[in-house]
N, C-alpha and C positions, 0 to 999 in steps of 0.2 A: 510763171510756172503754173501748170495745170493742177487743179485740186484733186483730180483723180489719180490716186497713187497706185503703183504696182505693188500691192501688199505681198504678193508671193516673193518678189525680189527682196523686199524688206525683211520678210520672215527669215530668209536664208542668212541674213547677216546678224540676226539677233544673238546668236550664240557667241559672237566675237565681242559683244559689248556686255560689260558687267557694271552693276550698280557701284558707284563711287569712282569710276574711271574718269579721267579728264581728257577732253578732246578739243581741238581747235576747229573752227568752221566759219560759215558765213550765213547771214540771213538771206533766204531765197524767196520768202513769202511773208507778208505781213497781214495778219487778220485782226479782227476786232478783239478776239479773245487771247491772241498770242501770236508767235511767229513760228514758221517752219524754218529749221536751221539745218543746213547740210553739213555733216561731219565727215564727209569723204565719199566720193562716188555717188552711188544711189542711196546712200544712207542718210536719211533725214530724221531730225528730232523735232519735238514740239516743246517750246518754252512758253509758259503761260505769261500773260501781260502783267499779272501781279508780281512776277519775279523781278521785274525791272524797276529801278528807282524812278525813271522818267520814261514811261512807255511812249509818250508822244514824240520823243527824240529819236526813237529806234526807226531805222529805215533799211530797205533792201540794200545788200552789199556790205553792211556792217560786219566786221570780223572780230571775234573774241573767243575766249575759251569757256567751255561748259563742263559741268559734272553730270554724269548719268545718274538719274534718280529712280528711273523705272525702265525696265526692258521693253514694255509694251503697254500702251493705253488702249482705250476703247476703239480708237481710230487705227490701232495697229501701229502706232508710231512710238519710237523711243522717247521717253520724257527726259528733259535735261534742265539744268538750272545754271544761269549765268552768275547769280548772286553767290551761290555756293563756291563757284570757281574763283570769284573775286576774293571771297573771304579766305579761301584756301591759299591763294597767292600771297595775300597780306600776312597770313599766319606764317607761311614759309619764310617770307621776308623778315618777319619778327624773330623767328627761330635762328635764321642765319646772322642776325645782328647781335645775338647773345654771346657774351664772352664769360670766361671763368669769373665768378664773383658778381655777375649781373643779377639784378633783382627783377623779378617778373611776376605777373599774376596768372593763375590757371584755375580751372575747375576740375576737381577730382572726378573721374568718370568710372573708376572701378578699383579693385584691390587685386593685385597680382603679386609681383616681387616687392611690393610696397604700394603706395598710392599711385594710381596710373592716370594719365591724361594724354591729350594730344595737342600739338601745336602745328597745324598743317600736316605735313607728312612725317613730322617728328614725334617720337614717343617720349613722354615725360615720365620719369620714374623717381619717386621720393621713397628711399629705403625706409622700412619701418622704424629703425632707430633714429631717423632724421625727421620724423613727422612732428614731434613736439618736444619741448623741454620737460614736460610733465608726462607721467605715466599714462599710456593710452590703453584702455581696456577693449574698446571696440573700434577698429579702424574703419569699418563700413560706415560708421557715423559721419565720416568726413565726405563720403560720396555725394556729389551734387553741390558741395560748398565751394565758394570762391576762396582761394588761399594765396599767400604770397610766399615766395621762396627765393633762394639764391642758387645760381648754377655752380655745381662742384665738378661736373665732368661733361664733356661734349664728345660724342662719337658721330662724326659727320658721315662716315662710311655706312654705318648701320642706322643712322638717323635717330640716335638716342640722346636724350639730355637727362643727366642725373642731377637732382637738385636737393636742397635741404631747407625745410621750414624751420627746424630747430636752430640752425646757425643764424638765420635771419632774426629769430626771436632773441638769441643771445646778443647779437649786435645791437638790436633795437633796445634791449633792456640796459646794456652798458651805457649807450648814448643817453638814455633817459636818466639813469643814475647819475652820470657825470653832470648833466645839466641840473639835476635836482640839488646836488650837493653844493653847486656854485650859487644857488639862489636862496637856500634855506638858512634860517637863523632863529635862535630862541626869541620868543615874544612876537614872531611874525604871525599875522592872521592870514590863513590860507583857505582856499576853497577845496573841499573834499567831497568824495562820494563813498558811502558806506559800501564796502565790498563783501566783508564776511562778518558774521556775528558769532561770538564765542560766549560761554557762560560767564567769563570774567571781563569781557570787554568787546571791542570791535576793531577790525582792520579797515582803515580808511585810505582810499586811493587819492593821492595828492600828486598831480603832474605825472601820473603813471607809477608812482612809487607808493608801496604799502607802508602806512604809518599806524601806530598802535594807539588806541583810545581805551584807557582803563575804565571800568564801570564806575569807579569812584570819581572820575573826572567828567562824568556826563551831567550830573545834576547835583544841586545842593541837597536835594531830598535823597534819602537812602533808598536805592532801587533794588527790587528783587531780581529784575532781569533787564537786560539792555533794551529789549523790545518795548519796555514801558515808555521809552522815549524815541528810539531810533529803529528803522527797519532797513533791510538791504535795499540799496538804490537811493536812499535819501541823500540829498545834496545839501550841505551846510557849510557854514564858516566855522573854522577851528583855530585855536591858538597853539602854536608850538611851544611846549614847556620843557622839552628835553631833547638833546641831540647826542648821539653816540656814533660818530663817524667810523670809528674802528670796527664796531660790530654792525654798522649800517642799520641803526635803529633810530626812530624818531617817535617821540611821544607827544600826543596831542591832548587838548582839553577843550571841551565844549562849555563846561561850567565856568572856565576863566573869562568867557565872553558875556556871561550872564551876570546880572547884579545880584550880589550877595543879599539874600532876604534880611539878614541881620542889619546890614547897612541901610536897606530900604526902610526898615522899621525905625531906625535912628533918624533918618532923614524926615520921616513923617512927623516927628515930634517937634514942638515949638517951645523955645525957651520962654519961661514965664507962664506957660500954660499949666493948668491943674488937671491931674488925671487920677482916676480910680486905679489902685494898685493892690497887689497881694504880697505879703512878705513870704519869700520862698526859702530864705536862708539867713541864719544869724552869724555874724562875725564878731570878733573881739571889739572892734571899733565901729560897728554899725550893722546894717542889714542890707541884703539884696532883695529888691522888690521888682515885681513884673507888672507892667502896665497892660491895658487891654489889647494892644496890638501885638503883644508878645515881647516887646523890648524889655531888657532888664538893666537895672542900674543900681548905683550905690546910694543908700540912705545913711550918711554918716551920722554918728551919734551927736556930733556937734550941731547938726541940722535938725535934731529932734527935740533938744532941750537945752536950756542955758545952765542947768544944774550939772556941774562937772562931776558930781559924786554918783550920778546915775549910771547904771549899766544898761546896755541895749535891751537885755532880756527883761528888764523892769519896765520897759516902755512898750515893747511889741513882742509878739510871739509868731512863730511860723504859722502861716494860715490866716493871720490877721488881715482884714480889709482896711486899707488906709487911703487917705487923700494926700497926694504929693504934688509938689510944684517942681517943674523942671528948671534947675538953676544953671546947668551947663551941659554941652554935648560935644563930642569929637567924632565926626562921621568916619574918619580914616581909622581910628583906633577903636571905635564903637564904644567909647566910654561915656557913660551918662551919670550925672549927679542930681539927686533930688533933695528937697527938704520937706519935712513933715508939715502938712497943713492941719490935719485933724485926724482923729481916729474914730472908727465906728465901733459900737459895742458888739 
């Protein structure tokens, strides 16, 4: 084909071609920068080489469909795209394959009678009350986002697909809950992600299900606020300490996976060792003493003197510094017994 085109003849046909229209045609000239594509009679279009997935494989005589992208370029030629036509064909095939209840993905392109989008020649509509299970303040915030929905209506004559994001969310939530209740049990250690923080605790997502963590179950230390230990997005292991299937509630504990400092203090003490201690409380039969690591134990009067007539207050007073020997300990019950070695003035 001669590269000298009759531009006057082409100009006469421009008005019958609109951007977005689809036409079939044939490659009549292959250039380094693209092909000249005849879309009927003397009507030629230009398709840039970059529009083809494999331009080296394109040859004169190839037939396919194109979408008009511009009515006239610098050469006076209609501009067209094969890739857009291919995508449009695939999108139409996808739309035709959808059935009631089918799940599909889409990108919201605008707000009209709901969230709007396109799938080939089909218009997708998600009514406002079907956009989310939760209250939506600004529907425009969804524009440009990829979403998933299920088909609720199909109008092939007008090429409309009505869909629901809310219904899919409900179906997904129910499936997650059913699976969750089948695998959860008290004392199970689970992986969770802190989803929301409240003044009195936090909600932790476990397998997609929100569980509650009370502030008193976060640490053995008394916390002023949850953020002293946890922040939104933190991923930790938690222990299930309570389940209420009827009300769909699960209670977690982080503290239950930590070693009790009281037990740790008892573990660090050695039977037979002598420690400095302070008398913190007097009892009828002895005294409670606290050693330097903070552990407290019983100093029975029988371990203070052999004189059975003596009263404990005759031997020690609250605040006295004493030397005591550890004679027994029970880590599980945190019970410790001492005997008096000596007293300091």
